[in-house]
C-alpha positions in Angstrom: 0.0 0.0 0.0 1.4 3.4 -1.0 1.7 5.8 1.9 3.6 9.1 2.0 6.1 9.6 4.8 5.4 12.9 6.6 8.0 15.6 6.9 8.3 15.4 10.7 8.8 11.6 10.7 12.4 11.9 12.0 11.5 12.8 15.6 12.4 10.0 18.0 8.8 9.3 19.0 7.9 8.6 15.4 11.1 6.8 14.5 10.5 4.4 17.4 6.6 4.2 17.2 5.3 1.1 18.9 2.5 0.4 16.4 -0.2 -2.1 17.5 -0.2 -5.6 15.9 -3.9 -5.2 15.1 -6.4 -2.4 14.8 -10.1 -3.1 14.8 -9.3 -6.8 14.5 -7.2 -6.2 11.3 -3.6 -7.3 10.9 -0.9 -4.9 10.1 0.2 -4.8 6.5 3.2 -3.6 4.6 3.5 0.0 3.3 5.5 1.4 0.5 7.8 3.0 1.3 8.5 1.1 4.4 9.1 3.5 7.3 8.9 3.3 11.1 6.7 6.4 11.0 3.9 4.9 8.9 1.7 1.8 9.4 -1.5 0.3 7.9 -4.0 -2.4 8.9 -6.6 -4.2 7.0 -8.3 -3.7 3.6 -9.6 -1.1 3.2 -6.6 0.1 5.2 -6.6 2.1 8.4 -3.5 4.2 7.9 -1.4 6.0 10.6 1.3 8.5 9.9 3.5 10.0 12.6 5.1 13.3 11.9 2.4 15.3 10.2 2.1 19.1 10.7 0.6 20.0 14.1 -2.9 21.6 14.1 -2.9 25.1 15.7 -5.7 26.6 17.7 -9.1 25.7 16.2 -12.8 26.0 16.7 -13.3 22.4 15.6 -14.7 20.3 18.4 -11.9 18.2 19.9 -12.5 14.5 20.7 -10.7 13.3 23.8 -9.8 9.6 24.0 -7.8 8.2 26.9 -6.6 11.7 27.8 -5.4 12.5 24.2 -7.2 15.1 22.1 -7.9 14.5 18.4 -9.3 16.8 15.7 -11.7 14.9 13.4 -12.1 15.8 9.7 -14.8 14.1 7.6 -13.5 12.7 4.3 -15.5 11.4 1.4 -14.8 7.8 2.4 -14.1 8.0 6.1 -12.5 10.2 8.8 -9.1 11.8 9.3 -8.1 12.2 13.0 -5.1 14.2 14.0 -3.6 14.3 17.5 -4.1 17.7 19.1 -1.6 19.3 21.4 1.4 17.4 19.8 4.0 18.8 17.5 4.5 17.0 15.2 1.2 15.2 15.1 -0.1 11.7 14.6 -2.7 11.2 11.8 -5.1 8.3 11.6 -7.2 7.7 8.5 -10.2 5.5 9.2 -12.3 4.2 6.3 -16.1 4.6 6.9 -16.5 0.8 6.8 -14.9 0.6 10.3 -17.8 2.5 12.0 -17.2 5.4 14.4 -13.6 6.4 13.8 -12.9 7.5 17.5 -13.5 3.9 18.6 -10.2 3.0 16.9 -8.1 5.7 18.7 -7.3 3.8 21.9 -4.8 1.7 19.8 -2.9 5.0 19.1 -2.9 6.7 22.5 0.6 5.5 23.6 2.2 6.8 20.3 0.4 10.2 20.5 1.3 10.5 24.2 5.0 10.1 23.3 5.1 13.0 20.9 6.4 16.4 22.0 3.6 18.6 23.5 2.9 22.1 22.2 0.7 23.4 25.0 -2.6 23.1 23.3 -5.4 21.1 24.9 -8.9 20.1 24.1 -11.5 22.5 25.6 
């Protein structure tokens, strides 16, 4: 599966990301290019990319899961969720076939929590 590596992927937390073996019951699959900062599971794939640009202050409602804030963005075929309060950020792309996207976020809490904080929090 083709996945672009984000520009901030070189931070230690992304380079050493402890990706889960499964997400939503789906096994991890290979990505191209292979990078420790990107991972995918299932078909259609749930895709996670560590090192994307941080989101600044926003009026979009923040979703808090396990103490980590996420900014959701509806897509034509699912939802994009970006960790809030981290710089760089973690992006999780969830196809609509997996149901409510926030239900998949507990699998990514540890990785998001390891990213450098930028002082922004969900309100």
